[in-house]
Backbone atoms as SQL, in Angstrom:
CREATE TABLE atoms (id INTEGER PRIMARY KEY, chain TEXT, resi INTEGER, resn TEXT, atom TEXT, x REAL, y REAL, z REAL);
INSERT INTO atoms VALUES
  (1, 'A', 1, 'MET', 'N', -23.138, -37.722, -4.931),
  (2, 'A', 1, 'MET', 'CA', -23.550, -36.312, -5.391),
  (3, 'A', 1, 'MET', 'C', -24.110, -35.453, -4.253),
  (4, 'A', 2, 'ALA', 'N', -23.780, -34.232, -4.180),
  (5, 'A', 2, 'ALA', 'CA', -24.319, -33.381, -3.272),
  (6, 'A', 2, 'ALA', 'C', -25.436, -32.559, -3.573),
  (7, 'A', 3, 'HIS', 'N', -26.134, -31.885, -2.689),
  (8, 'A', 3, 'HIS', 'CA', -27.250, -30.935, -3.027),
  (9, 'A', 3, 'HIS', 'C', -26.566, -29.623, -3.029),
  (10, 'A', 4, 'VAL', 'N', -27.187, -28.560, -3.548),
  (11, 'A', 4, 'VAL', 'CA', -26.679, -27.315, -3.564),
  (12, 'A', 4, 'VAL', 'C', -27.643, -26.232, -3.235),
  (13, 'A', 5, 'ILE', 'N', -27.258, -25.308, -2.453),
  (14, 'A', 5, 'ILE', 'CA', -28.297, -24.142, -2.126),
  (15, 'A', 5, 'ILE', 'C', -27.870, -23.075, -3.127),
  (16, 'A', 6, 'THR', 'N', -29.042, -22.526, -3.783),
  (17, 'A', 6, 'THR', 'CA', -28.772, -21.478, -4.817),
  (18, 'A', 6, 'THR', 'C', -29.397, -20.150, -4.367),
  (19, 'A', 7, 'GLN', 'N', -29.408, -19.271, -5.578),
  (20, 'A', 7, 'GLN', 'CA', -29.712, -17.876, -5.370),
  (21, 'A', 7, 'GLN', 'C', -30.963, -17.557, -4.548),
  (22, 'A', 8, 'PRO', 'N', -32.040, -18.335, -4.648),
  (23, 'A', 8, 'PRO', 'CA', -33.370, -17.988, -3.918),
  (24, 'A', 8, 'PRO', 'C', -33.154, -17.892, -2.312),
  (25, 'A', 9, 'CYS', 'N', -32.040, -18.521, -1.934),
  (26, 'A', 9, 'CYS', 'CA', -31.660, -18.497, -0.428),
  (27, 'A', 9, 'CYS', 'C', -31.085, -17.092, -0.043),
  (28, 'A', 10, 'ILE', 'N', -30.584, -16.329, -0.994),
  (29, 'A', 10, 'ILE', 'CA', -29.796, -15.081, -0.538),
  (30, 'A', 10, 'ILE', 'C', -31.069, -14.135, 0.149),
  (31, 'A', 11, 'GLY', 'N', -30.673, -13.737, 1.323),
  (32, 'A', 11, 'GLY', 'CA', -31.449, -12.811, 2.168),
  (33, 'A', 11, 'GLY', 'C', -32.582, -13.436, 2.711),
  (34, 'A', 12, 'VAL', 'N', -32.762, -14.657, 2.643),
  (35, 'A', 12, 'VAL', 'CA', -33.928, -15.398, 3.238),
  (36, 'A', 12, 'VAL', 'C', -33.398, -16.298, 4.381),
  (37, 'A', 13, 'LYS', 'N', -32.359, -17.066, 4.188),
  (38, 'A', 13, 'LYS', 'CA', -31.614, -18.016, 5.231),
  (39, 'A', 13, 'LYS', 'C', -32.848, -18.762, 6.115),
  (40, 'A', 14, 'ASP', 'N', -33.880, -19.176, 5.431),
  (41, 'A', 14, 'ASP', 'CA', -34.838, -19.952, 6.230),
  (42, 'A', 14, 'ASP', 'C', -34.030, -21.314, 6.720),
  (43, 'A', 15, 'THR', 'N', -34.245, -21.551, 7.941),
  (44, 'A', 15, 'THR', 'CA', -33.295, -22.677, 8.487),
  (45, 'A', 15, 'THR', 'C', -34.139, -24.043, 8.627),
  (46, 'A', 16, 'ALA', 'N', -35.224, -24.158, 7.886),
  (47, 'A', 16, 'ALA', 'CA', -36.019, -25.394, 7.906),
  (48, 'A', 16, 'ALA', 'C', -35.275, -26.523, 7.329),
  (49, 'A', 17, 'CYS', 'N', -34.327, -26.305, 6.349),
  (50, 'A', 17, 'CYS', 'CA', -33.452, -27.197, 5.798),
  (51, 'A', 17, 'CYS', 'C', -32.429, -27.730, 6.887),
  (52, 'A', 18, 'VAL', 'N', -32.095, -26.857, 7.746),
  (53, 'A', 18, 'VAL', 'CA', -31.083, -27.235, 8.694),
  (54, 'A', 18, 'VAL', 'C', -31.586, -28.220, 9.774),
  (55, 'A', 19, 'SER', 'N', -32.933, -28.062, 10.055),
  (56, 'A', 19, 'SER', 'CA', -33.511, -28.884, 11.140),
  (57, 'A', 19, 'SER', 'C', -33.701, -30.320, 10.606),
  (58, 'A', 20, 'VAL', 'N', -33.843, -30.546, 9.306),
  (59, 'A', 20, 'VAL', 'CA', -34.259, -31.846, 8.859),
  (60, 'A', 20, 'VAL', 'C', -33.010, -32.616, 8.287),
  (61, 'A', 21, 'CYS', 'N', -31.699, -31.868, 8.246),
  (62, 'A', 21, 'CYS', 'CA', -30.555, -32.525, 7.797),
  (63, 'A', 21, 'CYS', 'C', -29.985, -33.525, 8.795),
  (64, 'A', 22, 'PRO', 'N', -29.909, -34.871, 8.367),
  (65, 'A', 22, 'PRO', 'CA', -29.363, -35.812, 9.264),
  (66, 'A', 22, 'PRO', 'C', -27.845, -35.896, 9.411),
  (67, 'A', 23, 'THR', 'N', -27.059, -35.081, 8.569),
  (68, 'A', 23, 'THR', 'CA', -25.747, -34.922, 8.727),
  (69, 'A', 23, 'THR', 'C', -25.057, -33.662, 9.155),
  (70, 'A', 24, 'ASP', 'N', -25.831, -32.727, 9.471),
  (71, 'A', 24, 'ASP', 'CA', -25.563, -31.398, 9.948),
  (72, 'A', 24, 'ASP', 'C', -24.572, -30.757, 8.958),
  (73, 'A', 25, 'CYS', 'N', -24.880, -30.875, 7.745),
  (74, 'A', 25, 'CYS', 'CA', -24.075, -30.361, 6.629),
  (75, 'A', 25, 'CYS', 'C', -24.438, -29.008, 6.033),
  (76, 'A', 26, 'ILE', 'N', -25.505, -28.393, 6.713),
  (77, 'A', 26, 'ILE', 'CA', -26.011, -27.059, 6.137),
  (78, 'A', 26, 'ILE', 'C', -25.633, -25.948, 7.192),
  (79, 'A', 27, 'HIS', 'N', -24.929, -25.078, 6.673),
  (80, 'A', 27, 'HIS', 'CA', -24.392, -23.910, 7.601),
  (81, 'A', 27, 'HIS', 'C', -24.316, -22.703, 6.831),
  (82, 'A', 28, 'PRO', 'N', -24.331, -21.533, 7.548),
  (83, 'A', 28, 'PRO', 'CA', -24.199, -21.359, 8.950),
  (84, 'A', 28, 'PRO', 'C', -25.621, -21.710, 9.631),
  (85, 'A', 29, 'THR', 'N', -25.628, -22.220, 10.781),
  (86, 'A', 29, 'THR', 'CA', -26.905, -22.333, 11.518),
  (87, 'A', 29, 'THR', 'C', -27.115, -21.071, 12.361),
  (88, 'A', 30, 'LYS', 'N', -28.173, -20.914, 12.965),
  (89, 'A', 30, 'LYS', 'CA', -28.549, -19.614, 13.833),
  (90, 'A', 30, 'LYS', 'C', -27.497, -19.653, 14.972),
  (91, 'A', 31, 'ASP', 'N', -26.906, -20.799, 15.394),
  (92, 'A', 31, 'ASP', 'CA', -26.010, -20.774, 16.386),
  (93, 'A', 31, 'ASP', 'C', -24.531, -20.536, 16.057),
  (94, 'A', 32, 'ASP', 'N', -24.156, -20.477, 14.742),
  (95, 'A', 32, 'ASP', 'CA', -22.957, -20.158, 14.178),
  (96, 'A', 32, 'ASP', 'C', -22.640, -18.759, 14.226),
  (97, 'A', 33, 'HIS', 'N', -21.510, -18.329, 14.607),
  (98, 'A', 33, 'HIS', 'CA', -21.005, -17.001, 14.702),
  (99, 'A', 33, 'HIS', 'C', -21.202, -16.112, 13.429),
  (100, 'A', 34, 'ASP', 'N', -21.101, -16.794, 12.360),
  (101, 'A', 34, 'ASP', 'CA', -21.264, -16.151, 11.002),
  (102, 'A', 34, 'ASP', 'C', -22.740, -16.157, 10.505),
  (103, 'A', 35, 'PHE', 'N', -23.774, -16.502, 11.126),
  (104, 'A', 35, 'PHE', 'CA', -25.084, -16.637, 10.609),
  (105, 'A', 35, 'PHE', 'C', -25.523, -15.353, 10.262),
  (106, 'A', 36, 'GLU', 'N', -25.389, -14.091, 11.077),
  (107, 'A', 36, 'GLU', 'CA', -25.880, -12.899, 10.715),
  (108, 'A', 36, 'GLU', 'C', -25.262, -12.291, 9.686),
  (109, 'A', 37, 'THR', 'N', -23.936, -12.487, 9.333),
  (110, 'A', 37, 'THR', 'CA', -23.176, -11.865, 8.321),
  (111, 'A', 37, 'THR', 'C', -23.304, -12.630, 7.003),
  (112, 'A', 38, 'SER', 'N', -23.791, -13.846, 7.013),
  (113, 'A', 38, 'SER', 'CA', -23.722, -14.494, 5.783),
  (114, 'A', 38, 'SER', 'C', -25.045, -14.339, 4.979),
  (115, 'A', 39, 'GLU', 'N', -24.945, -14.225, 3.678),
  (116, 'A', 39, 'GLU', 'CA', -26.036, -13.782, 2.944),
  (117, 'A', 39, 'GLU', 'C', -26.957, -14.947, 2.609),
  (118, 'A', 40, 'MET', 'N', -26.515, -16.189, 2.911),
  (119, 'A', 40, 'MET', 'CA', -27.214, -17.292, 2.527),
  (120, 'A', 40, 'MET', 'C', -26.692, -18.513, 3.298),
  (121, 'A', 41, 'LEU', 'N', -27.324, -19.806, 3.175),
  (122, 'A', 41, 'LEU', 'CA', -26.909, -20.977, 3.799),
  (123, 'A', 41, 'LEU', 'C', -26.096, -21.578, 2.688),
  (124, 'A', 42, 'PHE', 'N', -25.318, -22.650, 3.087),
  (125, 'A', 42, 'PHE', 'CA', -24.587, -23.542, 2.178),
  (126, 'A', 42, 'PHE', 'C', -24.518, -24.870, 2.685),
  (127, 'A', 43, 'ILE', 'N', -24.275, -25.849, 1.684),
  (128, 'A', 43, 'ILE', 'CA', -24.394, -27.314, 1.819),
  (129, 'A', 43, 'ILE', 'C', -23.001, -27.782, 1.817),
  (130, 'A', 44, 'ASP', 'N', -22.362, -28.381, 2.674),
  (131, 'A', 44, 'ASP', 'CA', -21.036, -29.001, 2.554),
  (132, 'A', 44, 'ASP', 'C', -21.252, -30.293, 1.616),
  (133, 'A', 45, 'PRO', 'N', -20.571, -30.043, 0.460),
  (134, 'A', 45, 'PRO', 'CA', -20.530, -31.370, -0.494),
  (135, 'A', 45, 'PRO', 'C', -19.968, -32.553, -0.039),
  (136, 'A', 46, 'ASP', 'N', -19.029, -32.491, 0.832),
  (137, 'A', 46, 'ASP', 'CA', -18.213, -33.792, 1.335),
  (138, 'A', 46, 'ASP', 'C', -19.116, -34.332, 2.419),
  (139, 'A', 47, 'ALA', 'N', -20.036, -33.535, 3.063),
  (140, 'A', 47, 'ALA', 'CA', -20.853, -34.241, 4.126),
  (141, 'A', 47, 'ALA', 'C', -22.223, -34.664, 3.743),
  (142, 'A', 48, 'CYS', 'N', -22.833, -34.089, 2.610),
  (143, 'A', 48, 'CYS', 'CA', -23.999, -34.248, 2.219),
  (144, 'A', 48, 'CYS', 'C', -24.120, -35.682, 1.677),
  (145, 'A', 49, 'ILE', 'N', -25.356, -36.422, 2.018),
  (146, 'A', 49, 'ILE', 'CA', -25.513, -37.866, 1.818),
  (147, 'A', 49, 'ILE', 'C', -26.488, -38.034, 0.712),
  (148, 'A', 50, 'ASP', 'N', -26.897, -36.853, 0.177),
  (149, 'A', 50, 'ASP', 'CA', -27.864, -36.864, -0.981),
  (150, 'A', 50, 'ASP', 'C', -29.157, -37.491, -0.547),
  (151, 'A', 51, 'CYS', 'N', -29.734, -37.117, 0.711),
  (152, 'A', 51, 'CYS', 'CA', -30.961, -37.881, 1.056),
  (153, 'A', 51, 'CYS', 'C', -32.125, -37.060, 0.577),
  (154, 'A', 52, 'GLY', 'N', -32.119, -35.681, 0.353),
  (155, 'A', 52, 'GLY', 'CA', -32.943, -34.925, -0.245),
  (156, 'A', 52, 'GLY', 'C', -34.084, -34.342, 0.791),
  (157, 'A', 53, 'LEU', 'N', -33.908, -34.528, 1.893),
  (158, 'A', 53, 'LEU', 'CA', -34.816, -34.021, 2.866),
  (159, 'A', 53, 'LEU', 'C', -34.764, -32.432, 2.781),
  (160, 'A', 54, 'CYS', 'N', -33.688, -31.830, 2.683),
  (161, 'A', 54, 'CYS', 'CA', -33.574, -30.420, 2.590),
  (162, 'A', 54, 'CYS', 'C', -34.401, -29.730, 1.399),
  (163, 'A', 55, 'VAL', 'N', -34.502, -30.499, 0.239),
  (164, 'A', 55, 'VAL', 'CA', -35.227, -29.973, -0.738),
  (165, 'A', 55, 'VAL', 'C', -36.606, -29.679, -0.440),
  (166, 'A', 56, 'ALA', 'N', -37.206, -30.800, 0.221),
  (167, 'A', 56, 'ALA', 'CA', -38.654, -30.585, 0.528),
  (168, 'A', 56, 'ALA', 'C', -38.970, -29.519, 1.588),
  (169, 'A', 57, 'ALA', 'N', -37.940, -29.394, 2.382),
  (170, 'A', 57, 'ALA', 'CA', -37.971, -28.444, 3.594),
  (171, 'A', 57, 'ALA', 'C', -37.985, -26.976, 3.045),
  (172, 'A', 58, 'CYS', 'N', -37.162, -26.747, 2.009),
  (173, 'A', 58, 'CYS', 'CA', -36.933, -25.365, 1.646),
  (174, 'A', 58, 'CYS', 'C', -38.045, -24.673, 1.019),
  (175, 'A', 59, 'PRO', 'N', -38.612, -23.441, 1.633),
  (176, 'A', 59, 'PRO', 'CA', -39.825, -22.873, 1.416),
  (177, 'A', 59, 'PRO', 'C', -39.707, -21.978, 0.181),
  (178, 'A', 60, 'VAL', 'N', -38.368, -21.731, -0.246),
  (179, 'A', 60, 'VAL', 'CA', -38.098, -20.942, -1.413),
  (180, 'A', 60, 'VAL', 'C', -37.570, -21.687, -2.652),
  (181, 'A', 61, 'ARG', 'N', -37.570, -22.941, -2.560),
  (182, 'A', 61, 'ARG', 'CA', -36.994, -23.893, -3.697),
  (183, 'A', 61, 'ARG', 'C', -35.680, -23.549, -4.070),
  (184, 'A', 62, 'ALA', 'N', -34.790, -23.368, -3.136),
  (185, 'A', 62, 'ALA', 'CA', -33.441, -22.999, -3.486),
  (186, 'A', 62, 'ALA', 'C', -32.384, -24.104, -3.541),
  (187, 'A', 63, 'ILE', 'N', -32.977, -25.371, -3.266),
  (188, 'A', 63, 'ILE', 'CA', -31.954, -26.523, -3.183),
  (189, 'A', 63, 'ILE', 'C', -32.211, -27.455, -4.282),
  (190, 'A', 64, 'PHE', 'N', -31.124, -27.848, -4.926),
  (191, 'A', 64, 'PHE', 'CA', -31.225, -28.766, -6.116),
  (192, 'A', 64, 'PHE', 'C', -30.122, -29.747, -5.925),
  (193, 'A', 65, 'GLN', 'N', -30.296, -31.023, -6.468),
  (194, 'A', 65, 'GLN', 'CA', -29.074, -31.905, -6.794),
  (195, 'A', 65, 'GLN', 'C', -28.045, -31.119, -7.624),
  (196, 'A', 66, 'GLN', 'N', -26.811, -31.595, -7.439),
  (197, 'A', 66, 'GLN', 'CA', -25.915, -30.792, -8.171),
  (198, 'A', 66, 'GLN', 'C', -25.911, -30.807, -9.719),
  (199, 'A', 67, 'ASP', 'N', -26.293, -32.077, -10.177),
  (200, 'A', 67, 'ASP', 'CA', -26.499, -32.160, -11.524),
  (201, 'A', 67, 'ASP', 'C', -27.728, -31.438, -12.070),
  (202, 'A', 68, 'ASP', 'N', -28.709, -31.033, -11.253),
  (203, 'A', 68, 'ASP', 'CA', -30.035, -30.415, -11.611),
  (204, 'A', 68, 'ASP', 'C', -30.016, -28.900, -11.462),
  (205, 'A', 69, 'VAL', 'N', -28.879, -28.291, -10.874),
  (206, 'A', 69, 'VAL', 'CA', -28.742, -26.886, -10.611),
  (207, 'A', 69, 'VAL', 'C', -29.080, -26.094, -12.009),
  (208, 'A', 70, 'PRO', 'N', -30.023, -25.212, -11.949),
  (209, 'A', 70, 'PRO', 'CA', -30.321, -24.409, -13.286),
  (210, 'A', 70, 'PRO', 'C', -28.921, -23.833, -13.702),
  (211, 'A', 71, 'GLU', 'N', -28.792, -23.709, -14.999),
  (212, 'A', 71, 'GLU', 'CA', -27.517, -23.041, -15.546),
  (213, 'A', 71, 'GLU', 'C', -27.279, -21.720, -15.028),
  (214, 'A', 72, 'GLN', 'N', -28.275, -20.937, -14.896),
  (215, 'A', 72, 'GLN', 'CA', -27.991, -19.524, -14.529),
  (216, 'A', 72, 'GLN', 'C', -27.469, -19.537, -13.025),
  (217, 'A', 73, 'TRP', 'N', -27.503, -20.615, -12.262),
  (218, 'A', 73, 'TRP', 'CA', -27.165, -20.551, -10.876),
  (219, 'A', 73, 'TRP', 'C', -25.951, -21.604, -10.664),
  (220, 'A', 74, 'ALA', 'N', -25.290, -22.107, -11.781),
  (221, 'A', 74, 'ALA', 'CA', -24.352, -23.074, -11.823),
  (222, 'A', 74, 'ALA', 'C', -23.056, -22.470, -10.859),
  (223, 'A', 75, 'ASP', 'N', -22.867, -21.293, -10.773),
  (224, 'A', 75, 'ASP', 'CA', -21.812, -20.856, -9.967),
  (225, 'A', 75, 'ASP', 'C', -21.961, -21.206, -8.435),
  (226, 'A', 76, 'PHE', 'N', -23.148, -21.391, -7.988),
  (227, 'A', 76, 'PHE', 'CA', -23.534, -21.861, -6.711),
  (228, 'A', 76, 'PHE', 'C', -22.860, -23.061, -6.239),
  (229, 'A', 77, 'ILE', 'N', -22.693, -23.989, -7.214),
  (230, 'A', 77, 'ILE', 'CA', -21.954, -25.315, -6.759),
  (231, 'A', 77, 'ILE', 'C', -20.684, -24.991, -6.276),
  (232, 'A', 78, 'GLU', 'N', -19.936, -24.144, -6.881),
  (233, 'A', 78, 'GLU', 'CA', -18.586, -23.773, -6.336),
  (234, 'A', 78, 'GLU', 'C', -18.712, -22.907, -4.894),
  (235, 'A', 79, 'ARG', 'N', -19.703, -22.033, -4.882),
  (236, 'A', 79, 'ARG', 'CA', -19.924, -21.175, -3.852),
  (237, 'A', 79, 'ARG', 'C', -20.158, -22.013, -2.547),
  (238, 'A', 80, 'ASN', 'N', -21.010, -23.030, -2.756),
  (239, 'A', 80, 'ASN', 'CA', -21.311, -23.979, -1.594),
  (240, 'A', 80, 'ASN', 'C', -19.974, -24.677, -1.075),
  (241, 'A', 81, 'ALA', 'N', -19.196, -25.252, -2.103),
  (242, 'A', 81, 'ALA', 'CA', -17.985, -25.897, -1.619),
  (243, 'A', 81, 'ALA', 'C', -16.933, -24.978, -1.142),
  (244, 'A', 82, 'ALA', 'N', -16.835, -23.725, -1.544),
  (245, 'A', 82, 'ALA', 'CA', -15.829, -22.868, -1.118),
  (246, 'A', 82, 'ALA', 'C', -16.069, -22.456, 0.273),
  (247, 'A', 83, 'HIS', 'N', -17.399, -22.492, 0.689),
  (248, 'A', 83, 'HIS', 'CA', -17.777, -21.891, 1.995),
  (249, 'A', 83, 'HIS', 'C', -17.080, -22.813, 3.027),
  (250, 'A', 84, 'PHE', 'N', -16.863, -24.165, 2.594),
  (251, 'A', 84, 'PHE', 'CA', -16.371, -25.168, 3.705),
  (252, 'A', 84, 'PHE', 'C', -14.952, -25.334, 3.566),
  (253, 'A', 85, 'ARG', 'N', -14.151, -24.827, 2.625),
  (254, 'A', 85, 'ARG', 'CA', -12.837, -25.097, 2.468),
  (255, 'A', 85, 'ARG', 'C', -12.023, -24.440, 3.583),
  (256, 'A', 86, 'GLY', 'N', -11.218, -25.278, 4.082),
  (257, 'A', 86, 'GLY', 'CA', -10.401, -24.875, 5.348),
  (258, 'A', 86, 'GLY', 'C', -10.974, -24.714, 6.567),
  (259, 'A', 87, 'LYS', 'N', -12.274, -25.139, 6.641),
  (260, 'A', 87, 'LYS', 'CA', -13.028, -25.286, 7.898),
  (261, 'A', 87, 'LYS', 'C', -12.876, -26.741, 8.462),
  (262, 'A', 88, 'THR', 'N', -12.986, -26.932, 9.821),
  (263, 'A', 88, 'THR', 'CA', -13.073, -28.289, 10.315),
  (264, 'A', 88, 'THR', 'C', -14.202, -28.407, 10.973),
  (265, 'A', 89, 'ALA', 'N', -14.661, -29.680, 11.123),
  (266, 'A', 89, 'ALA', 'CA', -15.928, -30.116, 11.861),
  (267, 'A', 89, 'ALA', 'C', -15.822, -29.629, 13.334),
  (268, 'A', 90, 'GLY', 'N', -16.917, -29.297, 13.863),
  (269, 'A', 90, 'GLY', 'CA', -17.102, -28.874, 15.118),
  (270, 'A', 90, 'GLY', 'C', -16.750, -27.590, 15.451);
C-alpha cells in the first residue's frame, strides 16, 4: 500500500518529505523541470515502500496511507498515480 499526498500540499510544496524518502518516489523535486509549474508534490504508488517517513516530515499533514485518505480527498489517490503514468525512472 502506498502513501498519498493530498490537498494541504497544494501551493505549499514543502520538500521535507522528499529528503527523507528512501526510494526517491516523491516528485517533482526542486531539481525537476516541472517543480515550479506543479501545484503540489506526488508519491509514486509503484515505488512507495510504505515506510511512513514522509508522513512525519510533512509540516502540513498532507500525507496519508492510501486506506486512510479522508473521504473528501479520495480523488488524490488517483491524482498521485496519474502524475507518474507514462513517466520512466531517471
